[in-house]
C-alpha positions, 0 to 999 in steps of 0.5 A: 562703370562703378559707383562714384566716391567722394574721397575726403581727408586722404591719408595716403595714395600709395597702394591704391592701384594695388588695392584696386587690382587685388580687389578685382581679383578677389571679386572675380574669384569670389563674388557673383559677377563682374559688376559686383567685382568692379564695385568691390575693387573700387571700394577697396581702392577708395578705402585704401586712401584712408590707410597709411602705408602701402598695404591695404589692411582691409577685411572683405566685410569692410569693403562690402560695407562701403560698396553695400551702402555704408558710404562713409569712405572710412574704415569702420573698426 
């Protein structure tokens, strides 16, 4: 199980599943273990809700910022 996020002000749901899958693959290949990979994937999917369009235009640092504790649920740029 991963951390639970409350998503408010959804901009676009399209691409959130793809963002999760990509985050999981990225996490499994570059992070320390399966739990951290799951947290990374969940955070990527959560952040994608705030981005219009199909592409999750996120950096690794932005995703790690959310699952690491920033908790805003929005991309910080």
